[in-house]
Residue, then its C-alpha position, 0 to 999 in steps of 0.5 A: x500177708x496182705x494188709x488192708x491198705x494193700x486191698x483198699x488200694x486194690x479196690x480203689x483201681x478197680x472200675x465203679x462196677x465189678x463182679x466178687x468173682x473179679x475181686x477174688x481173682x485179683x485179691x489172690x493175685x495180689x497175695x501170690x505177688x506178695x508171697x513170691x516177694x517174700x520168698x524172694x526176700x528170704x532168699x527162697x528161689x532158684x538161680x536160672x542157671x539152676x533151671x536151665x541144668x535141672x531141665x538140661x538133665x531131663x533130656x539126658 
């Protein structure tokens, strides 16, 4: 979940003029980053070794 403070910080770091598309793109990216951080915090991720094993099984 995003906070007003995070979105305000994002806007403050943008150039003086920007398109709404640029803003929406950056807000979506920020949301995805925040969501990924939360998933990591909650232990909802795969270890690299597990990913490698899974990928290796695809090519057997």
